[in-house]
VOGU-3710 file (C-alpha; in Angstrom, 3 decimals, decimal comma):
1> mivsrviqdi> 139,949/112,520/48,011  137,060/114,679/46,795  136,722/116,359/50,189  140,418/117,228/50,273  140,195/118,741/46,791  137,222/120,870/47,831  139,067/122,062/50,943  142,132/122,909/48,869  140,006/124,788/46,349  138,400/126,811/49,130
11> knrriafiam> 141,851/127,763/50,412  142,960/128,821/46,941  139,798/130,805/46,207  138,808/132,238/49,552  137,281/135,437/48,195  135,183/133,559/45,657  134,073/131,089/48,338  133,081/133,860/50,771  131,202/135,702/48,005  129,399/132,484/47,100
21> lflvalgiel> 128,378/131,872/50,708  127,150/135,449/51,055  125,010/135,305/47,899  123,588/131,885/48,760  122,702/133,004/52,295  121,211/136,238/50,942  119,096/134,391/48,357  117,803/131,912/50,930  116,993/134,646/53,453  115,157/136,781/50,872
31> glwqlrraev> 113,236/133,726/49,685  112,182/132,924/53,253  111,224/136,576/53,753  108,869/136,388/50,756  107,317/133,195/52,160  106,786/134,931/55,499  105,097/137,861/53,752  102,798/135,444/51,925  101,918/133,751/55,218  101,086/137,128/56,811
41> kiqkaqqile> 98,738/137,939/53,915  97,043/134,544/54,202  96,485/135,025/57,933  95,221/138,572/57,360  92,759/137,393/54,700  91,465/134,688/57,025  91,105/137,215/59,845  89,147/139,600/57,612  86,778/136,825/56,505  86,164/135,679/60,077
51> laqqpvlnan> 85,633/139,129/61,605  83,422/140,259/58,722  80,953/137,506/59,685  80,445/138,946/63,159  77,604/141,365/64,016  77,847/144,764/62,326  79,280/147,514/64,523  77,745/150,991/64,592  80,229/153,860/64,356  77,675/156,187/65,972
61> drlwtldqal> 77,403/154,136/69,163  80,734/154,972/70,784  84,333/156,078/70,269  85,740/152,872/68,807  89,424/152,039/69,019  91,303/150,394/66,155  91,668/147,119/68,083  87,923/146,967/68,718  86,865/147,659/65,146  89,655/146,303/62,910
71> yhrmratghw> 88,335/144,206/59,971  84,782/144,214/61,362  81,817/145,273/59,309  80,669/148,726/60,426  77,724/150,992/59,719  77,953/154,782/59,968  75,382/157,558/59,649  76,342/161,148/58,994  76,958/163,917/56,480  79,765/164,005/53,941
81> ipergvwlqn> 82,346/166,790/54,067  83,002/166,749/50,307  85,382/169,724/50,178  87,816/167,789/52,377  87,879/164,750/50,096  91,224/163,487/48,767  92,045/161,429/45,674  94,797/158,906/46,423  96,676/158,167/43,211  98,473/155,056/41,921
91> rphplgkdpk> 95,946/152,726/43,524  95,464/149,279/41,923  91,972/147,999/41,213  90,812/145,822/44,149  90,443/142,817/41,822  93,709/143,470/40,014  92,080/144,891/36,883  88,835/146,725/36,193  86,571/144,178/34,435  84,829/147,001/32,525
101> tgiatgfnli> 87,787/149,010/31,224  90,707/146,622/31,682  92,612/149,387/33,507  94,607/148,293/36,535  95,640/151,635/38,103  93,515/154,542/39,259  92,413/156,625/42,241  90,714/155,936/45,559  88,410/158,654/46,861  88,876/159,190/50,599
111> mplqltsnpe> 86,263/161,458/52,166  85,440/162,402/55,773  81,996/161,664/57,180  80,728/163,786/60,068  78,735/161,493/62,338  75,227/162,567/63,315  75,535/161,101/66,806  78,405/163,450/67,604  79,046/166,412/65,246  82,559/166,696/66,695
121> mvlwvnrgwv> 83,449/163,179/65,513  84,658/162,407/61,974  85,291/159,123/60,186  87,475/158,745/57,099  85,752/156,661/54,424  87,283/155,013/51,382  84,349/155,545/49,043  85,759/153,546/46,125  87,987/153,364/43,053  87,983/155,014/39,621
131> prsfeqinqv> 90,296/154,328/36,646  92,996/156,784/35,643  92,873/158,597/32,310  96,166/158,171/30,451  95,483/161,251/28,305  94,717/163,593/31,227  96,320/162,211/34,361  94,370/164,503/36,716  91,003/163,729/35,147  88,653/161,904/37,540
141> tlvktqsekv> 85,085/160,651/37,430  82,420/163,098/38,558  81,225/161,506/41,806  77,709/161,996/43,140  77,840/163,112/46,765  74,618/163,457/48,737  74,202/166,587/50,805  71,588/164,995/53,043  72,217/162,423/55,776  73,576/159,094/54,540
151> tiegivfpds> 74,065/155,658/56,061  76,929/153,611/54,697  78,399/150,211/55,503  81,758/148,594/54,902  84,871/146,980/56,383  87,223/148,703/58,847  90,877/148,948/57,777  93,760/150,487/59,745  94,560/153,024/57,018  93,859/153,986/53,423
161> gktyqlapea> 96,747/151,947/52,066  100,278/153,175/51,421  102,479/153,512/48,362  106,170/154,310/48,108  106,864/158,023/48,291  110,362/159,195/47,379  109,887/162,939/47,853  107,535/165,397/49,591  104,238/165,722/47,756  103,690/168,765/45,581
171> enkasdglki> 100,356/170,572/45,537  98,217/168,780/42,988  94,495/168,908/42,249  92,100/166,723/40,312  89,639/167,919/37,667  86,927/168,274/40,342  89,081/170,550/42,518  89,929/168,007/45,222  93,502/167,326/46,266  95,516/164,505/44,735
181> qenllidqgs> 97,928/162,817/47,146  100,102/159,730/47,238  99,280/158,853/50,846  97,003/160,085/53,614  97,863/159,914/57,303  94,484/159,665/58,964  95,745/161,206/62,207  96,669/164,395/60,345  93,205/165,852/60,641  93,646/168,698/63,055
191> ffgkqllpfv> 92,399/171,072/60,365  88,925/169,663/61,026  88,996/170,883/64,592  87,211/167,615/65,314  87,988/164,182/66,733  88,922/161,532/64,191  88,206/157,852/64,553  91,547/155,979/64,245  90,729/153,923/61,144  89,282/154,023/57,634
201> lreqnteind> 85,934/152,497/56,686  86,064/150,932/53,222  82,559/151,431/51,873  80,814/148,438/50,322  77,253/149,609/49,684  76,599/147,925/46,349  73,226/149,639/45,930  74,779/153,130/45,933  75,427/154,308/42,379  77,853/157,216/42,705
211> gldkslplpk> 80,286/156,308/39,914  82,786/154,553/42,190  83,845/150,897/42,169  83,335/149,609/45,709  84,794/146,116/45,251  86,812/144,783/48,150  90,271/143,284/47,546  90,242/139,544/46,920  91,293/137,417/49,918  94,946/136,337/49,676
221> sgvnthygya> 95,519/138,907/46,919  99,216/139,063/46,002  100,185/135,768/47,643  101,199/134,151/44,341  103,474/137,110/43,642  105,360/136,441/46,874  105,646/132,747/45,991  107,054/133,734/42,602  109,640/136,045/44,166  110,589/133,360/46,691
231> fqwfglalmt> 111,166/130,872/43,846  113,412/133,392/42,091  115,507/134,046/45,200  115,893/130,342/45,963  116,819/129,776/42,320  119,449/132,520/42,530  120,973/130,877/45,608  121,067/127,486/43,872  122,529/128,870/40,634  125,215/130,741/42,590
241> flywgftafr> 126,277/127,561/44,350  126,260/125,525/41,129  128,242/128,189/39,281  130,891/128,214/42,011  131,100/124,417/41,889  131,289/124,403/38,089  134,106/126,963/37,940  136,031/125,065/40,641  135,671/121,795/38,699  136,700/123,446/35,432
251> krs> 139,786/124,968/37,046  140,887/121,568/38,377  140,309/119,994/34,961
//
């Protein structure tokens, strides 16, 4: 009896039934997508922790590929090219919020390092994070950059991180004269006239006091956000189904 009533209601309200099925399927699929993204982040965090425990690679030894160096600890010796540095804006603090200032958003300073072993070889380095000034949005911390040879150490990442970019970037400069950009494609370095290593080294020398925060992102950072979104999408699918059932029952009553 109940089944026949449900079938009859579906026939009478085909459009509503199809819309309900579509929204339920969409909610479930988006929820599963968020769970898959969380799983990818968990696996990536585990991979970073495991590879970071292996012997430190030396950037000066050879021309490393991304597959060989990814997420390994690496040491590099060379000279900074400070005039080619770039401030990447809208970057979150690696720990979510700066424990000193409470500010969550700022800049990452990306600067090329010319290796001493091969002057024709350049490595992009993420030197660290600084908070953004909400009074003067282009104001940045004055960073100390050594002119003599330096040796740095950090973790290899495939890029400098990406943010959403809706339009071509306009020419913009920080208070120290360096460019401000939303994103940096590390293979766009032909203006160096040099060979670029295909990755970014995220510096982690805690003993270097240059005004930059060199914290690394927490393992599994952002996973709880994906779980929260997944819960919302699954909830939407459930509420859609219940609403359809409720309206069908009310109509019969």
